[in-house]
Each structure stands twice: as structure tokens, then as C-alpha cells.
N, C-alpha and C positions, 0 to 999 in steps of 0.2 A: 439810355441804356447800351448795354454792351452783347452781340451776340458773337458764341466761340460755337465753331462747327465741330463737333467730335465725331464726325464722320458724314459722309455726304454719297457713297456709292448708291444707286438706285437696284433695287430689289435684292439687294444683298452686297456682302463684304466682297469689294475687290483687294489687289495686291498692293495697292497704296492708300486705301482705306476700308475703316468700320464702315455699316450700312447709318443708314440715315439717325443722326442725333446731333441735339441740339443744347446749349448750354445757354442759358440766359440770364444775364444781371443786370438786375430792374432796381438802382439803388443799393439797399443792402438786403433786397430778394434776389434767391437763388433759386430758378427750376428750370430742368428738363423738357425740351419738348422730345419726344420718342427719347427710345433707348434701343436701338438696334444691334445687331449682332456685331459684337468689339468696340461698342461705345463704352460700354462701362469702365474698359481699360483705358483708354482716353479718356473718360471723366475724369481718374485719377491724377491726369497731366496738370489737369488746371482749376481742380476744387476735392478739398477732401468732402468726399460724400457724405459726412455727417453735417456736411454745412448746409445741405441743399434743404430748400424750404417744400418741393413742392415738386412733384412729376406729373407729365402731360402726357398724354398718347392721342395720337389722333386719330388712331384705327389701330386695330389689333392682329396685322399681319406681322408676320414675325423679322422681318428686315427692318419692323417699327417699334417693335417691342420684345424681342428674344432675351436682351439681356436684365429685364426685369426678376428673373432669379436669382441675378448673381449680384444685384443689388438687393436683394432679399437675406439671402444667403449673408449679407455682410452687414444687416443689421440685425441679424437675428443671433449669429454665432461669432463677432469679432470678437475678443480675446480681451480688450480694454475702451471698451466703449465710453464718451468722454460724457454720455448720458443716459439714464435708461429709455431704451429703443422703446418698448411697454409703454410707459407714461409721455414720452414725447412721437407718438405715430408720423410716420412720414404720411403728408397729403398727396392721394393719386387721382387723377381727374381723369375720367376716361371714358368711354362708352360701357353702357350699361354689362356687357356680359364679361366685364374685366377680370371681377373675380375669380369667377369660374375657369375664365381662359389660361390665367396666372397659375392656377392651382393647378393646372392639364398638365402645363409647362414645367411646373417646378416636381409635383409628386412622379414617383417611379412605376408608380402600378394602380389599378384601377381602385383597390384596396385603401394603399392611401389616401388618392383624390376623394373618396368619401369619409373621408377625416379631414382633411387638410381643410383649414381657415386662415387666410392669410393677415386677419383683422387684427394680429396681436403687434404686429410693427407698423401697419399700413390703415392709413385712415380713407378708404376709397369714398368717392363723390364722383357723383353721373352727369357728363358732358350730356346736352342736348341740343341742339337746334335753336338756334338765337339766346341760349343760356349766359349768364354773368355769374362770378364768382370772384374775390378778393384773395389774391396771394400774397401773402406781406404785406410789401405795399405796392401792388401792380397791381390791375384789373385784367381779367381773363376775359376772352369771349369765345364763344363757337357759332362756328354755322356749318350747316350741313352741305355736304361737297359729294361729288359724282364718283363712286366705287363701288366695286362689287360686293364690297360689305357696306357693315354703319363705318363712315367717316366724318372728319370735321375739319374745317380748315379755322387754325385759331389766330386768334389777336391778343397781345400783349402791351396795355401802355400803363405808363407812367413818367410824371413827370412834364408831361404833355408831349411824349413821344409815342409812337405806334408800329410795331413790329406785327406785319401777317405772316403766318406759314399755312401755305397750300395743305398741309399733309398729301395725301395722294388724293388726285381727283381727275377726271376728264374735262370736257370744257362745264364751265357751269354759271349762272347766271349769280347763284350762292356766294361762290367764291368774288366776284368784282366786289358784289355787297358789302361782304366783311372786309374786304381790303380797300373800301373805298376811302383818299385821301389818306392813307398811310404812309407813313417815313419812308418804311422799306416794306419791301413783300419778297421774301424768301419762297420761291416755287419751283416747284418741280418740273422737269421738263426732261422727259423720258426716252424721246424716240424724234426723228425726223420729219418733218410733216410729210403727208402722203396718205392719198386718200385711201388705201389700205387700213388704215389705223381703226380699229376696234373703237366702239365707241363706249363712255364710261369706264374706264380704267385709268388713261394717263392724256397729259399732254406735250404736243411738240413745242420745239422751241418756237413757234411761230406763235402757236398758241398762248404758251406763256406771256409772250411780250404784247399779243391783245389785249389779255387778260388786264396785266398791266397798265397798258394806254387808259382802257375804259375805266379803272379804277381810279387813276389820276393818280398813281402812286409817284414819292417822289424818286424811288432806285429801285432797282431790281436785282436780286440774286439767286442764282439760278443753282441747280442742287438736283439730287434723286437722279443723275445721268448711270445709267447701268454701263458697266465694265465693255459691251459691247457694241457700244454708241460710240461715236464721234462726234466727243464733246465742242470740238470749234464747229461743225455744222448746227449744233443747237444752239451754241451764242451766236453765230451770224445771222440766224434766224429770227431772235426772240431781239436784236438789233435793228431789224429791217419794220419792226413792228412795234417798237417803243422807243422813243426818242429820247430818253430819260438814260441815266446810267445803269448797263450793265454788266454783271460779273461774273464769272463762276465761281463758286466758291471752291474753299480748298479744305481739307483735314488740316485742323490746328489751328487754324486762321481765324484771328478775331476781327470784328467787324463794329464799327459804332454806327447806334441806330440814332 
């Protein structure tokens, strides 16, 4: 498998990166994990959006899903589609309220929201804690994590390799269980460790390293560092807690899984 970072800026886009979004290539299968602000433009540098097999959303905060509307417009109104998007709807795996959430983001008025149905070009599937589904040649698993809204960590498996994406989460056993034995953990780390951190929102660099160590993963990739956070501090914390390879991801970079 191969992971391409479309954007990795935490809590919103920054001057050098879109918000959270990742392209996963699993054999002949192409799927995105989140599509935050600015990621749809970045996607087009790496893949024709018509070649996507699925979009997966860890949760429905804007910095992880705002560019869904751009993808929807692409599939509805592109003047020269290579296939009929209504006959070949794109699979979307997301929390249960995703159709209503995305309709509200797409429609500009209450009257239009009442009539908006995105299922003409999108086929929604509901994520839940412990669910498993097949996406092309890959297996997708979800596990509930600790965040102020319904949120999931995501595990993608293909060809004997495994990638786990934390989504947004505070410290939780659910992420450790989902990531156990994974080859790569793509983990959020949003602030330096301190006693003042609010519970159930994000991980510190140290906590990301601790979760990677507890899960016994092969490699830790750090992401979702906000522009106001010192990324070098996050990296140093994670390295102190996890003795395997640790790296801060970069926009447009690709990583073998």
C-alpha cells in the first residue's frame, strides 16, 4: 500500500498545507481518508478524481470533510465524465449523519436543504464501532475514538499490510485496539503535553507515541499539527515515548506502508 498526504494541517488549512486528507493506494484500489479544506485540489495533483473507489470520513468536523462539496460538484457537473456517475455512484463510508451534514454544507438555503438528496451520485455506507467492509481489494475497519462528536479511527488492510489512521481523538483504548500490530499508524498529535490539556479532544506528541508503543505498531507518522503548534516539540515528544521510526508527514509526500 501507499499513503499520499493531501493535507496535514490540524484544525484548518495553513499557509503550507490543506487541512486533513489522505489518499490510500491499495493495489488497484484508491480511497481517500477525510477531505478537509483544500484537499480536493491537492487530490487532483495525484489522481484523477474519477478513479476514486471510495471516500471514507473519520468524523464530520469541517477540517476533515469540507471538500466533500467540491467532489460532489465534480461528479454532478463535470462536462465530460468518463462514465455515468448516476450508474456508478461513489461509495462514501462515514458517520450516520453524513448525508444530512453534507447536504447542509452543499445547499445554500433552508428550502434547498429540504430538497437536497446526494444519493444520485453518492452511495452512503454507515460506519460504526467495530464495523468491517470491503472497498475494492482492501478491507476497511472502524473503531470508535474519543472526540466531541461521533468519530472513528480507520484501519485499511491489503496484501498483508495494514495502515491505521487515528482521525481526531483524545487518549483511548479504542485506538490502541484498532492499531494493534499495524505496519503504520498515521496519528494525530495536536499539542505539546501538559496538565492543562482538555480531555477527549486531541493527543499530545507524547500520547501519540504512547499509543503507538502500546499497540506495537511498526512505524509512527504524525499528522494534524496546527499551525500554532511547534511541530519539532511534537516530534521530540513522540520519539521519547516510541522507540520505532517516527516522522512528521508533509503535504504531497508519499509513504510506503
